[in-house]
N, C-alpha and C positions, 0 to 999 in steps of 0.2 A: 504494500500500500504506500502510495506517495505521501511525502510529509505534508502536513496541513499547517495553515497559519494559526497560531495560538496567541498572537499578540506581539507587540514589541516588549521590551524589557526596561527596567530602570537604567540598565547600562546604555540603552539607546540614547537617552537624554544626556547621560554623563559624557558619552563619547562626542556627541554633537556639541555640547558645551565646551568640551576639551578642545575641539577644533577651533571654536570661536576664540578661546583664550590663548591658544598656542598654534596659530595658523601658519605652520611651516611644514615643508615636505618631510623633514626629519621626524617631527612629532607624529605625523600621519603614518609614516613607515613603521614607527615603533609600536603603533596601535592598530596596524592594518588588519591583523587577524580578528581583533575585537570588533572593528568596524564591519568586517565581512559577516561575523556571526550575529551581531546585535542590531545592525543598521541595514545593511544591504540584503541579507538573506530574508528577514521577515518582510521587507518591502517587495522582494521578488515573489514570495509566496502569496502576499496579499494581492498583488497585481494580477497574478495568474488566476486566482480564485474569483476576483471581481470580473475578469474577462470571461471566465467560464460561466459565471452567473448571467452576464449580459447575453451570451450566446444561447443560454437556456431561455431567456426572455424573447430573443429574436435569433433564429438560426442563421439569418442573413447578416448578423453583426460581424463586420470584418476587421475592425481595428485590433491591433496587437499591442501588448504592453511594451512601453519604452521606458527603461529605468535610467535615471540621471547618473552621470559619471561623477566620481568624487573630485576630479581635478577641474579647475576653472581654466577657461581660455583667457589669459590675461594680456594677450598681444596688443589689443587696442583698448584695454580697460584702464580707467584711472585707479581702480582698486586692484592692487597687485597681489592680494592674498591668494595663495595657490590652491586652497582646498575649499570646496563648497561647505557651508555650515548647514545646509538643508539637503534632503534627499527627496525625490519625487518620482512618481510614475505617471505616464500619459497612456490613455487608450486612444490610439490614433492610427490612421492609415499610412502615414508617411514616416520614414525612419529619421527624418531631419531632427536634430537635437534642439533646434531653435524653438522659441516660444510661438512665433507667428506661424500660422498654418491656415490654408484655405478651407479646411473642413473642421467641423466641431471636434473638440477634444475634451474627454473626461480626464480629470487629474486628481491626485492625492499627494500631499506633501507633508513632511515632518521637519520642523525646525527645533532648535533647543528649547523653545518656549511654547509651541503650539503645534497642532496639526490642522490642516485645512483641506477641503475637498470641493469639487464642483464640476462645472461645465463651462468651457471657454469657447468663444468664437472670436478668433484673433486673425482675421484675414490679412494677407500681405498687400493686396491691391484694392484701390478705391472701388473698382467695379464690383467687388464682392459686397461691400456695404450698400452700394447703389441697388444691387439685386435684393439685398435684405430689406431695404426700405420699400422697394416695389412689392415684395411679398407682404409686408405689413399693410401697405396701402390697399392691396387687393382684398385682404380679409382682416381689417383692423380689429374687429371684435374678437376674432379667433386668436390673433396674435396677442392682444392685450390679456385675454383669458389665460393663455399659456404662461405668460410672465407673472401674472397675478397668482396663479396656482403654485408656481415654483417658489414664490415668496410668502405664501400663505403661512400664518402662524410663525413667522420668522424662521422658516426652515432654511431659506437661502436669501442672500442679499445680492442685488444687482449692482455691479461695479463696472467701471470701464473708463477709458479716455474719452473726453468730450471734445467736440468741435468748438473752436473759439467763436465762430459766428453761427447764428441759428440756421438750421437747415429747413428749407421750405416744406411745410406740411399742411397746406391749405386743404380744408375739407376733411381732414383726418380727426377723429375724436381725440380728445386731450390725452386719455390714458394710453392710446397707441402712438400719438404724436411725440410723446416723451422719448420713445425709442429712437427717434430720428436724430437725437443729439449725440449719439454714441459713435465713436470711431471703431470700437470693439466692445465686446460684452462678456462679462464673467458672472455666472451665478455661483456664489461662494458661501461656504459655511466654515466657521472655525470651531475647533475643539481644544480641550485642555489635556495636558499630560496627567492622566489620572489612572485609576484601576481599569477603567474601560479600555484605555489604549493598550493595556498590557494583557488583554484577553481576546478571545475569538469574537467577543461581542462587537469589537471594532469592525470586523469584516461585515457583520450583519448591518451595522450602521451605515457603512460606506455603500454596500450593495443596495440598500433601501434608498439611500440618497440618489444613487445613479438611476435606479428604477423610476423614482419620482420625476427626474429630469428628462426621462426618455422622450416624452412628447416634444420637448424643446429641442432635443438632439435631432429628432426627425425633421423638425421645422428648419433648423440650421442646415441640415443635410440637403434638404430640398432646394435651399438657396444655392448651395455649392454646386449641385447637379445642374442647375440652370446655367451657371457660369461655365461649367465644363462643356456642356452641350453647345454653348455659344462659340467656344473656341474651335469646334470641329468644322 
């Protein structure tokens, strides 16, 4: 029987905090085995089980888990710290390690202070957001309902970069027109380092969160498919 996710450990927090306080390649190499056992391994197990859950929900779910690497690319960064203080996984169709991506991306991330999860739509081209606004304009009530359901009872919060100038939204109901202001969108929820994080209950929490966001995932995916078809 394959190994199952049973939660992160108290050492997970200690190691990530240790990286924050001692961000050198030497410190990381000295604690590399602990990082593998208490940070990377449980993240891989969680990612695989969340992906399996989503495929059980939809046999056509094609994204694969992408796990972040410990080393930072500092070539063009002002921050020259060599090691990432967070670890995350994406469920996405593209192997690109970058944040921006033309299709919707599920994510889960752990830092020394918190964990967070959600669904991001971070397109690389303006055409993607133009298509998103066209989808909203075509069915404003439906779009507004999807975002309202995701944020119901504080389950997720909508975040994203905003345009400096208002985007035209004449004739669109106010609750849907609010979506026109975003350059990108993230439905996100934060959690604490507590007993729940150190048990299999975390997997249930993340899977249920992903399931509740699935209608929005399909909505974002329909936007991306229009852009792909337009390129053909």
